[in-house]
N, C-alpha and C positions, 0 to 999 in steps of 0.2 A: 409352625408358622407358614405365611405366605408373602411371597413378594408379586409387585405388581410391576410387569416389564413391558418398557415401551421397545419394540421390535425394531432390526435396522434398516427395513423397508420403508422407503420414504413417500410411497405412493398414498395419497390422501383417504382413501378407503379404508388404509390400516392405521389412520390415524388417532389411535388409541390404545389403552394397555392390557396386556394378556396376562393371566393369574397363572402361578407357578407355583410348587409345594417347595419350599427349603429343605433340604434333606437333612437329619441330624449333624452328618459330618461338616456342612456348612454354615450352619446356626452359627451367628457371631461373627463368618467371614463375611456373608452375603450381606451388605449396606446399601442403604439409599446412596445413589450415586456411581455405586459400581457399575461395571461391563461383565454381564455374565452370558455363557453358552446356554442357548436352551433348544431344546426339541421345539419344532416348528412344522406340522402336519408330517410330510417325511422326510425334513431337513434339517438339519441342526444349525442354528444360528445365532448371532448375538444380539443383545438388547441392553439398555439400560434400567436398572432397577429405580423406579421413583416413588414407590412407595412400600411399606412392610406393613402386614396387618396379622394379630392374633386370632381374628374372627373365623372361623371353620366356614368353608366354602363348601356349599351342599352339591354342586356339579364335581365331575369327575376331573381333577387336573393332571398335567404332568409335572417332573421333579425337574428343578434347574440341574444342570449338570455338572457346572464349575463357574468359580470365578475366573474371568479372561485377564483382568489388571487388577493386582493386588496392591502395586506401589501408587496410581493415581487416580482418581476418582472427581466427579461431578460434586462440588460443594453446595451448600444449602443456598448461596446466593445463585451460582451459577444456573440451577436447577429452577430459580424464580425467574431468574432473566432468561430463560430459553422462553418460557410462557409469555413472556412481555414481547419476544421477538415473535413469536407465532402469533399474537393478537395484532400487534403494529404490521405485519408483512405479508399476513394470511398465507403462512407456510406451515409444513404440518411440524408438529412438535419433535422428531426425531432430527429434521433437517434444520432446525435451529439449534438443537445440541451438535449436530456436525457442524455446522461453520465457525461455532465456536472453539471448536478443538484441533490441537495439533494430529499429524497422522497414527500417532502412536496412540492415542485415544480415542479414534473414531471409532463408531460402533461396528465397521465392518470389518475392521482390521484384526484380527486373531493373533500378529504377533505380539507377544508379553515384553519381553526383553529387550531393550534398545540401550542398555547399559554399555559403556564401554569400559571392556575389563584390560588390564594389562598385569602380566605376572612378574613378579621383581624376585631377586634373589638377594637375602637377608643373612646374617650370622646368626648362628644357631649355637654356638659358642663362646665361653668366656675368652676376650680378648688375648690373656695369658695363652690358654690354649691353642689359640689360632697362631700367636707369635711361635711359639714351641714348635708347632708344625711346620711353620714358615724353615725357621733355624735347622730343622732336621730333614728338611725335603727339597734342597737346593736345586735338585736336578727338575724337580715338577713346575717348571715356569710357568707354565698357562695358569695352574692353579693358583701359584703365588702372587701373580698378577691380578687374579680374582679376588683373592685375599685381600691384598693391599687397596686394592680400591676399596672395599667395604670395611676397610679399617679406618679408611681415610673419612667415613662417613658419606661417600657418594651413593646414590642411588643407582640400582644397576638390573638392567633390564634384562631378564631371560634370554629374550632373541637376540641381545648383542654380544653373547658370549659364548666362547667354546662348550659344546654340548657335550662331548667324552670327557672334559676336565668337570664341568659343573657335576656330570654321573658321579666322577668318585668323590668328589666333596659332600655329595647328597648323602652316599653310601655311610661316609665315616663322621655323618651328623654335624660336620663343621657349618652348613648353611643350609638355608630351608627356603622352599618356592613362597611366596606371597602373593595372593591375586588382589588385586585393588580395584574400587571401582572409582572412575576417573571423569571429570568432564570434559568436553571437546574444545570448550572454550572457556580458558582462564587468563582473564586481565592481571598485568602485572600492577603491583600497589605503587606505583611513583605518582605521589600526590602533588599536586601544583595547587598555589594558595589562591583564595578568592579574591577576586578582582574587586577595588571598589567602587561603589556604584555611584552615579552622578546622583544630581537632585533629583531630576525626574525620573529616574530609575528608583531611586529610594522612595519617593512619594507614591509611587505604583507599587513597590513591594509591601511599603507597611500599610496601605490598603487592604491589600488581599488577606497578609497574616493578620489583620485584625478579623478576618473574616473565618479564621481557623475555626474547625469546630461545629460549622455550620454550612448551610446548603446554601450557596450562590454562585453567580455566574457573573465572570468580569471578561468584557473584552479590552484586551491590551492593543490599542491600535498605534503601531510605532511604524514609522518609515522605516526602508531598507538600511541595515548598519546601525540602527539606533541602539542595540543592546537589548533585544528581547530575552536572548538566550542564556546571557547574564543573569538576568531578572528571575528566568526559570530554575536558575542553580542556586540561587539565593534562597529562593522560595522552598525548592527540596531540600537544602542543608536545614533549613528552619523544620521542616515536616520530620527530617530523622531524627532531629534532637527529640521531638516530642514523643518518638518509639514509634512513628507510622511511617507509612510507605507512598510511593509516588508513580503514577504512570504518565509519560511523557511520548504523544503520538508525532510522527512528522509524516507527512503526505506520500514521498517516494521513497523508495530504497536507497537510490543515489544519495539523496540525502543523510541517510543513516551511518554514513562512512565518518564524515565530519563529524556529526553530532555525537556519535558513539566514543570518536578520539577525545572529544572535549570533556563526555562524562567519564570515561575511564578516568584521565588526569585529574579528576575534580572528586570523582568517589571510589577508584579502583574496582575491587573485588565485590563492591557492593552494587555493581550494576548488573541487569539480564537485560540481553536484547531478544526480540522477537520478530521477525519478519520472513517473506515467503520464499529467501533466497536462503535460507538457512537449509542442511540438510535434515532428514528426518531425525537422524541421532543427536543432533546440536538442538531443534527443537524440543526436544524430548527432556534434553538434559537442563536447558534454560527453562521450561515449564517446571520440572522437579525441584529448582533453587526455589523459584517463585509459590509454588505450593507447600513447599518446607520452611517457607519464612526465612531461607538464608542472604536472599537480597532486598534491599528498602527501595530500590529503583527500579523501575523496567522502562525502556527505550525502546519503540517498535513501530512499525506501521498498522494501519488498521486493524487488523487481526489482534494486535498487542490489547486492545481495549478489553478483551474477553478472559486475559489472564488471569490467574485465580489469588488475587492480590489480597492479603489480609490487612486489615484497618488501613484502608485507604486514608491518607491524609489530603493529597491534592491529586487532580488529573489535570493535564496541560495537554491542550489540542493547538499545536504550532501550524502555522498556514493553513489557519481554520477556513480560509474558501477554496480551497482544493476539493476539486469533485471526486478526487481518488479515496474520500473518505466514505464515499458512497458505495455499495457493492452493486455491481450490474448485473448479477445473476442472483437467482432465487437461492436463498432469501435475501431479499433487497433492502438490506438495512444501512442506515447511516451511522457512523461511529459518535457522531455529535448525540443522536438520539441515545446511545448503549451510554454515553459519558455521563449524560444528565439523569440517567437512571440510575447510575451508581454513584453518581452525586448525592442524589437523596438517599440512597441506600445507606450511604456510608456518613451521610451529614458532612460534605467537605466539600469545598470550594472546586468550580472548576473554571478555568484560564483558558479563553481562546484567544491567541496570538495570530494577527497578521499584519501586515503592510497596506492590504487591499482587502478589508474584510468584505463578505460577501453581503449583499442589499439587506438578505432576512436579519442577518446577525446586526447590522448598523441601526436598522430600523428598530429592532428591539433594544438597543443601546440606546437610541435616542426617546423612547416611552420609557426607559428607566426601567425594563425587565430586567435588563443585564446594567451592570455596573461599568460606566465607560471610563477607561483610563489612555492617555495618550504620551506616545514618548516622539517629539518633533524635532530632536537633534542628533544626529550622528555620533557614534563615539569619537573622542579624540580630536585629531586635525581634520580627519576627511569630512568632505561636504558632498552634496548630490551631484550628480554629473550633469554637465551641458549636454540637452538634448535637442537633435537637430532632424529635420523632417526633409526628406530627398522626393520630389516629384518625379517617377519613373518614365513619365510618358516623355518627355523630351530626352532622357537617358535611351530609350527603347530607339529612339530616331537614329542615334549615335552608334545604336549596335552595343550599347553595354546592356545585355539582358539578364545578368545574374547581380553584378556590383556596378553601382555608378561610379562616378570618376572620383567624386568627393571620397566616397567610402574606400577606393583603392588607395588614395592618397593618404588618407588616415592611417590605414593598415599600414602602410609603408613606413610611415613615420613613426609609430607606434612600436613597430619590429625594431627599428633603428635604435630605440632608445631602449632596447631589449627588455620592453615591456611585453603583455600577452595580450592576444585580442580573441573575443569570443563573437561567435555568430549563430545567429538563431534561425532556423529553419525547420517550422514547425510540420514537417511531412518526412518521412524516411525513405528510402529507396531513391532510385536515380531519376526516374520521370514517371507520371501519375498518368499519362496516355500515350499509347502507340498506335499509331493509326496509319493507312496507306494514302500517301499523297495523290495515288491515281485513280483509285476507285472508291476512296472513303472508309474503306473497312476499319473498324476498331476492335483492338482485342478485349473481349468482356470475359468475366466468368461465366462458365456455362451454366452454374449450379446457383451465382447470385446476380443479383440486378445491380453490378455495378464493374466499371472498367478496372482490368490489371495493371498492375503496379509494375515499373521495369526496375529490376535491382542487376546492376551491371557487373558487381562483383561474383556474381554467382552464373550470369547471363540467363536468366530467369525471368520471366512473367510471372507474378503472385497476388492471388486474393488474399487481401488481409482480413478476411472475415471467415472462410471455411477453410483457406490453406493451398486451396486449388495451385499447382504450379506447373508449367509447360516452358521448355526450352524456345527463347527467343529466335525466331528466323528473320533475316532481312528480306525472304520474299514472300508476297501477301497471299496469304490460303486462296484467297477469292479470285482475284484476277493475275497472280503470278508473276507480277511486277517485283522488281528489286526497288521498292517506294516506301518502306517502312519507316515514319519518322517518330520521332519521341518529344512528346510537349509536356509542360509541366516541372516544376523544380522538387528535386527532392535532396536528402543530405548527402547521397553520394555525388550527384551531380555535381554540386556547391563545392565537395571535399576535391573531386578531380578539377575541377576549373581553379580554385584555388593554389592546389599543387602546383599547378603550371604558372600561375602568374607569381608565385613566389618560391622557386624551385630550392630556395637556400634555406628553407625553414621547415621546422618540423609541424605537420599538420595530423591531428587525433579527431575523428569524428566520433560522436556519443549519443548513441540511438539504441533501439531495442535489438538491432541486429547486430550491435558489435559488444554490448553488455550483456546479451543472454546467458553468457555462460559463468558459472559460478565464481564468485571474487572479481569478475571482471567489472564492474563499478569500481571498488576498491582501487583496484590496480591502476584505472585511468584516472582517479581523482590523484591519488598518491605521486602519480607521474606528473600533473599539472602542477600540484603544489609545488614539485622539485625543479619546476622550470625544464620539465624534458621535452615539454611542446610548448610551440609558441603560438598557434592557430587553434582554438577548440570551436569544432562545429558540431551542432546538435539539436537535438528537438525539445520540447518543454522540459524536459527533465535535466537540462542545464539551467532553465531558469530561476527556480526555487532556492533559497538557502544557501548555497554553494558561496564559499568565501574562500577566493583566490587573491591576495592583495596585492599581487602583478599584473592582474587584469584590469585595463586601463582603458581600453575601447569595445563597446558591444556594438555591434551590426546587426539589424533585424533585416534580415534578406527581403521577406514578403510578409508585410502587414497584414495584407488585405487577406490573407488564407483565413483566419480564423474571423475577420469581421463578415465574409460572405457566409457564413456558416447560415442556414436558414434555421435558426434557435433563437427564442427572445432572451436567451442569457449571452448571445453572441457578443453586445458590446461590452457586457460587465466582465465576461472572460477574457475578451481583447485587453482591455485596461489592466486587468490583473496581470495578466501573461507579460504584457509590453511594460510593464510598472515593475515586475520582478525582476525580470530579465536585464531592464536598466539596472536595476539596484546590484548588479555583480559588478559594475562598473567603479572603479575610484574607492575602494572601499577600506585604503589605508591612508598613508599620507600623501598618496602620488594621486593628481586629478584626473576625473573620471570624464569620457565623453562618448554619448549614443547617437547613434545615427539608425534612423528608421526609414527604411525605403516602400513607396506607396504609390498607387496610382490615383489615390482619394486624398491628397495633402489639405484639405479643407475639412476632412471628415472630424465631428467633433470630437469624439474618443480618442483619436490620436493626439489632438490637441490639449485634452485633459491631461494625456498622459506626457505630453512636451512640457506643460506647464505646473508637473508633479500635484495635479489639482485633484485630488480624491473625491472632495466634498461636491466641487463641480458635479464631476462625472456623476456621483452619488446621486444628487438632486436632478439631473439631467436625465438619467434611467429611471428614478423614481417617477417621475414625471410622464415616461414613456409607458411603464407599466400600469399606472394609474389610468392612463385612457385605455389601453386594452384589456385592463383588466386581468393582469397577471400578479404571480407573488411578488412583494408581500401583501397585496391588496386581495388576496385570495389564494386558496388551497386548492392541490391541482391532483388528480389522479389519473394516471393514464394505462389502461386497459388495452393489451394487444392479443388479438384473435389468430392463431396461426394456424396452418395445414397443409399437406401436400396439395390437396385440389384447392382451387381458385373460388369456384361455385362453393365450395361447403364453408370455406373461411367469410365470404361477402355474405352469404346469408345467415349464419349465426351471429356475425357482427350487429347486422341489421336488428335481429333478434333482441340481442343485447340492448341494443340502442333505444327501441321501442320498450321493453321493459323498464329502464332507468329514467326515460321521459315522463312514464306512467306513474312510478314510483316516488322519483324524488321530489322535493320542493319545487315550487315553479319559478323560483328565484335561482335554482341551480341550473347552469348551462350543463349542457350535453353535447358535445361537439363530434361528428363523425357519423360514421364511420369514413376515414380516409385510407389510403394506402399509406402504411409507415415506409420509413427511409431508414435504408434500403427495403425495396418493396419485398426482395425475395433473397433470401437467404439459405444456401445448401438446399435448394429445391424447395423450400418452404416459402408458402405465400404469409404476407404479415400486412393485417388491418389494425388500425390503433383508432379506439374512442377515449376523448378526454373529457374530463369532469372537473368545470371549476365551479367552486361553493366557498361561502363565507362562514354560513352555520347550517346545516342540515341534520337534523337529528336522525334520520332514515338511511344516510350513508353507510355505516357499518353493518345494517341488517341487510339493505340491497346486495351490499358487496360480498358477505357471507352466505347468500341465497345463490347469487352467481357462481361464485365457488365452488360451492356442492354441485350445484347443477351440472357442471362440467368434470367431477371426479370421474364420473364412469366412460364419459365420451371419449372413443376412441379415434375420431375422424378430425376432432379439433381441439387443439389446446387454449388455453386463456391463461393470462398472465397479469396481475394486476400489481402496480409498480406505486405506492402512495409516496407523495411529493420526490416528483421523478427529478433528475438531475437535468436531463434534456428530452425534449419530447421532438 
């Protein structure tokens, strides 16, 4: 028997299978989807078996050495899904499989055993024999303690007991050692009752349930606090009753803490979680639970869409508008595309939930490609917060550079009522620009085309692209004057200002810097829930999905930050971000208030946010997109050409543009090449080409040709992003 093996190297030149003979001792052990160890040239490497054949191979082939992972394997669905990802994103097949798998299964990883093993001590004799030993050996106190613990039915870990006493009991055959495999995450089965759905929720629930067993996509458009999560849980309960399983995706790791707690309280140990903050061992355990069919519900971030769930009955993507569902490095897949593929494969519904659906999703709903469902009322007594826009131009004249007078007063009033405040500033660090007031020198990254961000807590200037770091010096390196000043706002500067302004209250900052350690998200969120902090300052990670009943005031420190990004989605993203963060206020019976600070108080997007007018913003943005021919009125493809040589990158970019314009339909626009933003990252120059098209049968063939042309090019790299989130 022979196996066709896809080896671990992701190079496009090796993107095909290699044939190996299956030795007799491994026949039946080597299966399609298994990770195997094989000879490759002078090396020994790993690969995945993608097919097995009985047909004799004429050429001389080498033997498979061994099977690396005997517990886990790629099932038939995931093998097919990998081929779809390769076709959709133009990556190599092995890279497609790599991105789908946890560390324990990645092809280059040879470690097999990620199991957590614990050794327990158990009785190895009858209770009568043990009791007789206790009564006749009263001086052996440590031994008696162990035996009495075991008689009481308690589980006793070997590491927790006296080793010399244990040794004696083992010699007498009174006890034995037992090694058990254990999961690292074990939720307690303390189940809460289902909440009753209101009329709107019930109507949405019934329409989705009626589609069970068929491939269909629903948009659940519900305002913040309208109870979308409760609808999700009712749907999943119904799916479980049919014997099937569910995948529930959330966009941020910070959201999984509260969502997982709710799902544990509803479904107990029938839930597996899957996201990047889990350890390799935890991912292995959760993946094994899912593969073995031990759970019916999977909750996680983007990567959870690849988990090997059998008999999928529903897929739910919460906050579907989030850009976090698109992977920004190769392969550049979107979780929504994968969810649609799996929905088709399993003939099950896909539910997309959001208070601010993406324009593409809403456009499909309006064309009845998706079924539109809406939730227009908040749950219980809570109502949408009052939203106020503050013009910061006059505030700056009063030297109120960070918080306006109105917001300062609102914060104080909120704190005096023993309620909580949330402040959004969507940029981490202390300041965004450090420049010399004497000669104009500005600190920039020597490897990237970007200014360095100052982090005051570590007194470092840091590049957020390549990681370059330098200690801050008050003296200018050019003119040597002590004239370095900082400009721009980050979470650290706001935190410092707020702590000085409200010294009697507890302040917490929530951004990438404070949540990078394992468990930090969960720890901060639980502390906020317990009201250990009065003021929460954070980036966009605090804006979505979190539910803190005591938060009644939300302040947006600088609404212009996202508006000024040079991207065709900046208006849509700003509306979404501000609507989402506004939705954190007044989620219980306490009324909420939102203050948005801006230098553009007449901006249409901000005023749509103020009026909670999603459809107004949708129509406005769609009109702009139509005039400029941007999605959803066309499809986009971004091609980035990169090289350590400026001339090589520029020259090859022009060649690609010439080829595309000559090859593609005349109605297809090929824009560029232009310098990408940022132009240089880690000493690599970047040029960008944009393709806009509606229908062009030559696109796939042209992209495939370009892709293959640059497989062996060592001077220039080319990266193709189909349906980019940002350009």
